[in-house]
N, C-alpha and C positions, 0 to 999 in steps of 0.2 A: 416830429422830432421833439417837440415841446422847447425847443430854444432855435434862434436863428443861424441862417446859413453860415454868417460870419464866425459865431462861435465854433460851428463844426468845422469849418475850414481850417480855424486855428489848431483845432484838435489833430486832424489829419496831418498838418505839417510837422507835428512833435514825432512821428513815426518814420523810421527809416525807409520801411517798404510796407504797403497798405492795399489789399486787394480790393475786390468790388462789392457793393451791396452790403457793405457794413452799417451797423446802427449803432448810435450812442445813446444813452437814457439820461443823459444830464450834460451839461457843461463843464462839470468840475473834474478834473482828471491829472495827474501829475504823469508825465512822461519825460524820464531822463536817460540818455544813453542810448544803445542800440537795441530797439524795439520793432519787431516786425509783426505784422497781421495777415492773415489770409482773408479768402472770400467770406462773405455772409456771415460775419462776427457780430456779436452782440456784447457791448461792454457798458457796464453799469456806471452809474453816477459815483463820484468821489473815490474812483479807483487810483492804485498808484502801481506804475511800472517802472522801477528804477534799477539800473545797471552801473556798475564800478569796474574801473580799469578794462579788460577785456572782455567784461560780462555781455550776454545776449539774451534777451528773451524772444522765443518764437512762439505766436499765436497762430494755431492751423486754422482750417477751414470750418465754418459753421460752429465755432466755439462760443459758448455764453459764458461770460465773467461776470458774475453780481455785484450789486454794490458794494463799497468798502473794500472790496477785495485788494492784497497787497501781494506783489512779487517784487523780490529783490534778489539780483544774480550779480554774482562777481565772477562766475564761469558760464553756466547755462542754466535755463529754465526753458523747457519746451513743452507745449500745450497741443496734444494730438487732435485731429479732427474730430469735431461733434462732442467734445467734452464740455463739461459743466463744472464751474468752481460757484459755490453757492457765497452768499453775502459773508462778509468779514473773514474770508480765507485767507490764510498766510502762506506762501512759500517763499522759503528763503535758503539760498543754496549756500550760506556761510555760517559758520559759528566762532565764536572767540575761543581760544585754547585758555582754560582757567586752571586746570591741573598741574601742578609743579611750578606755578610761579606767584609770587604776591606783587606783581606790578599792576597799575592802574589796568582795567579791561580795555581802554581805548588804545594801549600799547601792547596788548597781546596779540600773539599770532593767529591767523584765520584758519579755520579748518573749512575748506571748501570742495564741495563734491556736487556735480550737475543733477538737477531734478526732471525726471520724466513722466509727464502724465499722458498716457497713451490714449488712442482713439475712443471715443464713446465712454470714457471714466467718468464718474460721477461724485465728485465732492460736497458733501452737505455743509451746510453753514457754520463757519467757525472752525473749519477744520486747518490745523496746522501741519505742514508737510517739512520734515527736517532735510538737512543736506543728503545728498546721496540716494534718495529715494526715487525707485520707479513704481508708478502704478498701472497696473495692467489694463489692457483692452477690456472695456467693459465692467470694470470693478467699480464697486460702489463703497463709498465712506461714509459711515455715518455721522450724524452732526455733532460738532463739539469734540472730534477726535483728535489725538497727536499720533502722527504717522512716523515711525521711528524706523521701518524696515519695508522692504519690497513686498507689494502685494500682486499676487498673481491675477491673470485675467479672469473676469467672470466671478471674482469672490465678492463678498461682502465683509467687510470688516468696520470695528467701531470700538471706541475706549480711548482711555488715556493710561498707556500707551494702547494704540490701536491693536485689536485682536481679531483673530478669525472668527467669524460668525457663522457663516455658510456659503455654500456655493449658490449662484444666483439660479441656475437650472436644475442642478442634481442636488435635491434636498436630501439624500440620504448621506450627503457630505456637510457635517455641521458641528459646531461645537461640542463638547462634553458637558460643560459647566453651565447649571441652569441661569447666573447671572448673565452668560454671555447670550445665550439663546433668548432670556427676555428682551434683551437688547434687539434681536432679529425679528421679534414680534412685534415691534413698533413699525418696522417695514415690510411686513406681509408674509413673515416666516410662520408656519403652521406648527406650532409645537406640538399638536397632537397626532401628526401624520409624520413620523420620521423617515419612513422609506417611500414618500411620494418619488415618482419618477419624474423624469424630465418634462413629458408630455402633460403631466397633470401639474406640475408646478405652478404655484401662486406668482404672477408677475411681479416685480417691485413696482409701486406708483410711479406716477411721471413727475417731473420737476416739482412742479407747485405743490404736490401733496409731501414732498419728502425733505425740502430743502429749509421750509421754516420750522 
């Protein structure tokens, strides 16, 4: 574990519900409000899980959340089974309303919409997910992306704001702009073969190759 049973016990007590066989990579973690975790999770060091009012954070089975990730919920953030959140990812289901007012930002109304990360999705390091976004099953988000809209299942998106780059298995479905395709090249997209079929498509790398 890298730290004592006492520190682990103190972390477990912070969660409203926790499954079996979970792993903590370090003793430093902030957990405030209603946070639930399933079985087989891996939670990194210096992570933050914070809810406000009636907010809830639900972490599914076999989810991996890397170091320094931050999840803030006023309504709901749900992480599906076997999803991965890279280091320094930020998921925040609330923004302040700035348009049409000159009052201090602390006093502005909140715009709150749930965030849903579905099963098997992959979020590269430093990804920021905006309120109301759903990231589909098996979708991949490139490093340092800002996700402002829903991402369909099995698609690769990247950029600020994040844009469609390619489908993970049907390589005939890909972006038309060269700047977008270059981003996909860093994640295994073969630019020289636009009509590669699903059975010949190059697989995306494993977590350790993509997230750093």
